[in-house]
C-alpha positions as CSV (number, residue, x, y, z in Angstrom):
1,X,10.1,-27.5,-6.4
2,X,12.7,-29.9,-7.8
3,X,16.4,-29.7,-6.8
4,X,17.4,-28.8,-10.4
5,X,15.1,-25.8,-10.2
6,X,16.3,-24.7,-6.8
7,X,19.9,-25.0,-7.9
8,X,19.3,-23.0,-11.0
9,X,17.5,-20.2,-9.1
10,X,20.2,-20.1,-6.4
11,X,22.8,-19.7,-9.1
12,X,21.0,-17.0,-11.0
13,X,20.2,-15.1,-7.8
14,X,23.9,-15.2,-7.0
15,X,24.7,-13.8,-10.5
16,X,22.2,-11.0,-9.8
17,X,23.9,-10.1,-6.5
18,X,27.3,-10.2,-8.1
19,X,26.3,-7.4,-10.4
20,X,24.0,-5.4,-8.2
21,X,24.9,-2.8,-5.6
22,X,22.6,-3.1,-2.5
23,X,22.2,0.0,-0.3
24,X,21.5,-1.0,3.3
25,X,19.0,0.9,5.4
26,X,20.0,3.6,7.8
27,X,21.5,2.3,11.1
28,X,21.9,-1.1,9.5
29,X,24.2,-2.3,12.3
30,X,21.4,-1.7,14.9
31,X,18.8,-3.9,13.1
32,X,18.0,-7.6,13.2
33,X,18.5,-9.4,9.9
34,X,16.8,-12.5,8.6
35,X,16.7,-14.6,5.4
36,X,15.0,-17.6,3.9
37,X,17.3,-20.0,2.1
38,X,16.4,-22.2,-0.9
39,X,15.5,-25.3,1.2
40,X,13.9,-28.5,0.1
41,X,10.2,-29.1,0.8
42,X,7.0,-27.0,0.8
43,X,7.8,-25.2,4.1
44,X,10.2,-22.3,4.4
45,X,12.6,-21.8,7.3
46,X,13.4,-18.3,8.4
47,X,17.0,-17.8,9.6
48,X,16.7,-14.8,11.9
49,X,18.1,-13.1,15.0
50,X,21.3,-12.1,13.1
51,X,23.1,-8.9,13.3
52,X,24.9,-7.4,10.3
53,X,28.1,-8.0,12.1
54,X,27.4,-11.7,12.1
55,X,26.4,-11.7,8.4
56,X,29.5,-9.8,7.4
57,X,29.7,-7.5,4.4
58,X,26.1,-7.3,3.0
59,X,27.1,-7.7,-0.7
60,X,29.4,-10.6,0.1
61,X,26.7,-12.3,2.2
62,X,24.2,-12.1,-0.6
63,X,26.6,-13.6,-3.1
64,X,27.6,-16.3,-0.7
65,X,24.2,-17.3,0.6
66,X,22.0,-16.2,-2.4
67,X,18.9,-16.3,-0.2
68,X,15.4,-16.8,-1.5
69,X,14.2,-13.8,0.6
70,X,16.2,-11.3,2.8
71,X,14.8,-9.0,5.4
72,X,15.8,-6.4,8.0
73,X,13.9,-5.2,11.1
74,X,12.0,-2.0,11.4
75,X,13.3,-1.9,15.0
76,X,16.7,-0.8,16.1
77,X,18.3,-2.5,19.1
78,X,21.4,-2.4,21.3
79,X,22.0,-6.1,20.6
80,X,20.2,-7.0,17.4
81,X,21.8,-10.5,17.2
82,X,20.4,-11.6,20.6
83,X,18.2,-14.7,20.4
84,X,15.2,-13.2,22.2
85,X,13.3,-10.0,21.6
86,X,13.7,-8.9,25.2
87,X,17.5,-9.4,25.2
88,X,17.8,-7.3,22.0
89,X,16.9,-4.2,24.0
90,X,14.6,-2.2,21.7
91,X,15.6,1.4,21.1
92,X,13.4,2.7,18.3
93,X,11.7,1.6,15.1
94,X,10.8,2.9,11.6
95,X,7.1,3.4,11.0
96,X,6.4,0.9,8.3
97,X,3.3,0.5,6.1
98,X,2.6,-2.6,3.9
99,X,0.1,-2.6,1.0
100,X,-0.6,-6.0,-0.4
101,X,-2.9,-6.5,-3.4
102,X,-4.2,-9.7,-2.0
103,X,-5.8,-7.7,0.9
104,X,-7.4,-4.9,-1.1
105,X,-11.2,-4.8,-1.1
106,X,-11.1,-3.6,-4.7
107,X,-9.2,-6.7,-5.9
108,X,-11.1,-9.8,-6.9
109,X,-8.8,-12.8,-6.6
110,X,-9.0,-15.2,-9.5
111,X,-10.5,-12.5,-11.8
112,X,-8.1,-9.6,-11.7
113,X,-4.8,-10.1,-13.5
114,X,-1.5,-9.6,-11.8
115,X,-1.1,-6.3,-13.7
116,X,-4.6,-5.2,-12.6
117,X,-3.9,-6.1,-9.0
118,X,-0.7,-4.1,-9.0
119,X,-2.4,-1.1,-10.6
120,X,-5.0,-1.1,-7.9
121,X,-2.3,-1.4,-5.2
122,X,-0.6,1.7,-6.7
123,X,-3.8,3.6,-6.4
124,X,-4.0,2.6,-2.7
125,X,-0.3,3.7,-2.3
126,X,-1.1,7.2,-3.5
127,X,-4.0,7.4,-1.0
128,X,-1.6,6.3,1.7
129,X,1.0,8.9,0.7
130,X,-1.7,11.5,0.8
131,X,-2.3,10.7,4.5
132,X,1.3,10.5,5.4
133,X,2.5,13.7,3.5
134,X,-0.5,15.9,3.7
135,X,-2.3,14.9,6.9
136,X,0.7,14.0,9.1
137,X,3.4,16.1,7.3
138,X,5.9,13.3,7.3
139,X,9.0,14.2,5.3
140,X,11.5,11.3,5.6
141,X,9.7,8.6,3.6
142,X,11.0,5.7,1.5
143,X,8.7,4.0,-1.0
144,X,9.5,0.5,-2.1
145,X,7.9,-1.9,-4.6
146,X,7.9,-5.2,-2.7
147,X,8.9,-7.4,-5.6
148,X,5.6,-9.3,-5.1
149,X,2.1,-7.9,-4.9
150,X,2.5,-4.5,-3.4
151,X,4.4,-1.7,-1.8
152,X,6.1,-0.8,1.4
153,X,6.5,2.7,2.9
154,X,9.2,3.4,5.5
155,X,8.7,6.6,7.6
156,X,11.8,7.7,9.4
157,X,10.9,11.1,10.7
158,X,12.6,11.6,14.1
159,X,9.2,12.2,15.9
160,X,7.8,8.7,15.0
161,X,10.8,6.5,15.7
162,X,10.0,6.1,19.5
163,X,6.3,5.6,19.2
164,X,5.0,2.6,21.0
165,X,2.5,0.1,19.5
166,X,-0.5,1.9,20.9
167,X,0.4,5.2,19.3
168,X,1.2,3.5,16.0
169,X,-2.3,1.9,16.3
170,X,-3.8,5.4,16.4
171,X,-2.1,6.2,13.1
172,X,-3.4,3.0,11.6
173,X,-6.9,3.9,12.8
174,X,-6.6,7.3,11.2
175,X,-5.5,6.2,7.7
176,X,-8.1,3.4,7.8
177,X,-10.8,5.7,8.9
178,X,-11.6,3.4,11.9
179,X,-13.8,5.1,14.5
180,X,-14.1,8.3,12.4
181,X,-17.0,10.4,13.8
182,X,-18.6,13.0,11.5
183,X,-19.0,15.5,14.4
184,X,-15.2,15.7,14.7
185,X,-15.0,17.0,11.1
186,X,-17.4,19.9,11.8
187,X,-16.7,23.2,13.5
188,X,-19.7,24.8,15.2
189,X,-20.0,28.6,15.8
190,X,-22.7,30.9,17.0
191,X,-23.7,33.6,14.6
192,X,-25.4,36.7,16.0
193,X,-28.8,37.4,14.5
194,X,-29.7,40.7,13.0
195,X,-32.0,43.0,15.0
196,X,-34.1,41.0,17.3
197,X,-33.4,37.7,15.6
198,X,-32.1,34.9,17.9
199,X,-28.5,33.9,17.3
200,X,-28.1,30.8,15.2
201,X,-25.6,28.0,15.0
202,X,-23.5,27.5,11.9
203,X,-21.8,24.2,11.3
204,X,-18.9,24.2,8.9
205,X,-17.2,21.1,7.4
206,X,-13.4,21.3,7.4
207,X,-12.3,21.7,3.8
208,X,-8.6,22.5,4.1
209,X,-7.4,19.0,4.9
210,X,-7.9,15.6,6.6
211,X,-11.1,13.6,6.5
212,X,-13.2,16.7,6.4
213,X,-11.6,17.7,3.1
214,X,-12.2,14.2,1.7
215,X,-15.8,14.2,3.0
216,X,-16.4,17.6,1.5
217,X,-15.0,16.5,-1.9
218,X,-17.4,13.6,-2.1
219,X,-20.3,15.8,-1.0
220,X,-19.6,18.5,-3.6
221,X,-19.1,16.0,-6.4
222,X,-22.5,14.6,-5.6
223,X,-24.1,18.0,-5.3
224,X,-22.6,19.2,-8.6
225,X,-23.9,16.0,-10.2
226,X,-27.4,16.7,-9.0
227,X,-27.3,20.2,-10.3
228,X,-26.4,19.0,-13.8
229,X,-29.4,16.6,-13.9
230,X,-33.0,17.2,-14.9
231,X,-35.1,17.8,-11.8
232,X,-37.0,14.5,-11.9
233,X,-33.7,12.6,-12.2
234,X,-32.1,14.5,-9.4
235,X,-35.0,13.9,-7.1
236,X,-35.0,10.2,-7.9
237,X,-31.3,10.0,-7.2
238,X,-31.6,11.7,-3.8
239,X,-34.4,9.2,-2.9
240,X,-31.9,6.3,-3.3
241,X,-30.7,7.2,0.2
242,X,-32.5,5.5,3.1
243,X,-34.7,8.0,4.9
244,X,-35.0,10.6,2.1
245,X,-38.5,10.7,0.7
246,X,-39.9,13.0,-1.9
247,X,-40.3,16.0,0.4
248,X,-36.8,15.9,1.9
249,X,-35.4,15.3,-1.6
250,X,-37.1,18.5,-2.9
251,X,-35.8,20.4,0.1
252,X,-32.2,19.2,-0.4
253,X,-32.2,19.9,-4.1
254,X,-33.6,23.5,-3.5
255,X,-31.0,24.1,-0.8
256,X,-28.2,22.9,-3.1
257,X,-29.4,25.1,-6.0
258,X,-29.8,28.2,-3.8
259,X,-26.6,27.8,-1.7
260,X,-24.0,26.2,-3.9
261,X,-21.4,28.8,-2.9
262,X,-22.0,28.3,0.8
263,X,-21.8,24.6,0.4
264,X,-18.5,25.0,-1.4
265,X,-17.2,26.9,1.6
266,X,-18.2,24.0,3.8
267,X,-21.3,25.5,5.3
268,X,-23.6,22.5,5.8
269,X,-26.3,24.3,7.8
270,X,-28.0,25.8,4.7
271,X,-30.7,23.2,5.4
272,X,-31.2,20.4,7.8
273,X,-31.5,17.9,4.9
274,X,-28.1,19.0,3.5
275,X,-26.5,18.5,6.9
276,X,-27.8,15.0,7.1
277,X,-26.7,14.3,3.6
278,X,-23.1,15.5,4.4
279,X,-22.9,13.0,7.3
280,X,-23.6,10.2,4.9
281,X,-20.6,11.2,2.7
282,X,-18.2,10.9,5.7
283,X,-19.0,7.1,5.5
284,X,-18.5,7.2,1.7
285,X,-15.2,9.0,2.1
286,X,-14.0,6.3,4.5
287,X,-15.1,3.5,2.1
288,X,-13.4,5.1,-0.9
289,X,-10.4,7.0,0.4
290,X,-9.0,4.9,3.3
291,X,-5.6,3.3,2.9
292,X,-6.1,-0.5,3.2
293,X,-2.8,-1.3,4.8
294,X,-1.8,-4.5,6.5
295,X,-2.5,-3.2,10.0
296,X,-0.3,-5.6,12.1
297,X,2.8,-4.6,10.1
298,X,2.5,-0.9,11.2
299,X,1.9,-1.6,14.8
300,X,4.7,-4.1,15.1
301,X,7.9,-2.4,16.3
302,X,10.0,-5.5,15.6
303,X,8.7,-6.3,12.1
304,X,11.1,-7.8,9.5
305,X,10.6,-6.1,6.1
306,X,12.1,-7.0,2.7
307,X,15.4,-5.5,1.8
308,X,15.2,-3.0,-1.1
309,X,17.4,-4.1,-4.0
310,X,17.0,-7.8,-3.1
311,X,15.2,-10.4,-5.2
312,X,11.8,-11.7,-4.3
313,X,12.0,-15.5,-4.2
314,X,8.3,-15.8,-5.1
315,X,8.5,-13.9,-8.3
316,X,12.1,-13.3,-9.4
317,X,11.4,-9.6,-9.5
318,X,13.5,-7.0,-7.8
319,X,12.5,-5.1,-4.6
320,X,12.8,-1.5,-6.0
321,X,13.4,1.6,-3.9
322,X,11.4,4.5,-5.6
323,X,11.7,8.2,-5.6
324,X,8.4,10.1,-5.1
325,X,8.5,11.5,-8.6
326,X,9.1,8.1,-10.2
327,X,5.9,6.6,-8.9
328,X,3.5,7.7,-11.7
329,X,5.7,6.2,-14.5
330,X,6.8,3.1,-12.5
331,X,5.6,-0.2,-14.1
332,X,6.5,-3.0,-11.7
333,X,6.1,-5.7,-14.4
334,X,8.7,-3.9,-16.6
335,X,10.9,-1.9,-14.2
336,X,11.3,-4.5,-11.6
337,X,12.5,-7.2,-14.0
338,X,16.2,-7.7,-13.3
339,X,18.7,-7.0,-16.1
340,X,20.4,-10.3,-15.1
341,X,17.4,-12.2,-16.5
342,X,17.0,-10.3,-19.7
343,X,18.3,-11.0,-23.2
344,X,18.2,-14.8,-23.5
345,X,15.9,-17.8,-23.2
346,X,15.9,-21.0,-21.3
347,X,13.9,-24.2,-21.4
348,X,11.4,-25.0,-18.6
349,X,8.7,-27.6,-18.1
350,X,5.5,-25.6,-17.5
351,X,3.0,-27.3,-15.0
352,X,0.6,-24.4,-14.6
353,X,-0.1,-22.8,-18.0
354,X,-1.8,-19.4,-18.6
355,X,-1.2,-15.8,-19.5
356,X,1.9,-14.1,-18.2
357,X,2.3,-10.3,-18.5
358,X,5.9,-9.4,-17.9
359,X,8.7,-7.2,-19.3
360,X,6.3,-5.2,-21.4
361,X,4.9,-8.2,-23.3
362,X,2.1,-10.7,-22.8
363,X,2.9,-14.4,-23.1
364,X,0.5,-17.3,-23.6
365,X,2.3,-20.1,-21.8
366,X,1.3,-23.7,-22.6
367,X,1.7,-27.0,-20.7
368,X,5.0,-28.9,-21.1
369,X,8.6,-28.1,-22.3
370,X,9.2,-24.8,-23.9
371,X,11.7,-22.1,-24.4
372,X,10.9,-18.7,-22.8
373,X,12.6,-15.5,-22.0
374,X,14.5,-16.2,-18.8
375,X,12.7,-13.5,-16.7
376,X,9.4,-15.2,-17.6
377,X,10.8,-18.7,-16.8
378,X,12.2,-17.5,-13.5
379,X,8.9,-15.9,-12.6
380,X,7.1,-19.2,-13.4
381,X,9.6,-21.3,-11.5
382,X,9.6,-19.0,-8.5
383,X,5.8,-19.2,-8.5
384,X,5.8,-23.0,-8.6
385,X,4.3,-23.1,-12.1
386,X,7.3,-24.6,-13.9
387,X,10.4,-26.7,-13.3
388,X,13.9,-26.3,-14.9
389,X,14.6,-28.6,-17.8
390,X,18.1,-29.8,-18.9
391,X,19.5,-27.6,-21.6
């Protein structure tokens, strides 16, 4: 990045902070703060181990330093400005989750557009929130668009703040489905037989919540699909599973036809073949429904995380704090474009042309000098795809 470009972005970031009110996180004075300035060269240097007392008024600091990136710690400390982690004296930490489109199994880098990547990341966000709200019952959640390629979720319920790394690891394993065992999703009870019949064992898949509910939903979607098919097609589909031949396929289909109501109630002992089939859908539930978070972020009780309201120096987009009921309608490529960069054009020298979807429009950007809406130009410069030209 050329000095003219850095100077322009520094100046415009300052303009943004002059007109933007930034709300600090709770207990801001107990957190470590860090930032990355607009330095020369390909490498970035993190300035960290700062307390808010050292930075001064947050708004004034942002205007004065106009950083490329700014962060605060998930952890809370007695002495957040100390130069070593041990000297900081850790007290507690938010439980933080990071979803990054680059790390999603569903994203194909080089093929998916930026908009497609962000849409897939939002889908993963809803899955994560389902775990956090429904399975764990967390209530004090803050959702943030990162300004880059994903979302952050901060959990600040009192009962999680003092969890150590090992206990946070258990939460990670749960939302990722790591080590999930089908047997733990099934409740077994002995049912008395009628007359002289021997008591039998009934196994019921949990259907009210958790991984059992997710497994059951996949199972029933599959069963209902079978029941809508012609018999030959249904048998052929069942035999796509390893270990299911013609005889077992017929038994499974008959059991599904004759016991649909019991299956809907979670009873998987209507037939041995059905029970074996249900176990396979636990694996499918993990593959399809897990939350593909960046695991080290959640287990790290000292992690620095991007400040909501700040600008992302790699995109020029704003880090946006979101209410739960705003998520469906939120479009990051429209709603995270700062007002500071709207309404006028500037000239840049594009070095990496291509399609850019931003601000509700699609732009075909060509090589060389051209005039573009400032928010598009800032995005390209922040990405290293353009340099600022003299006006």
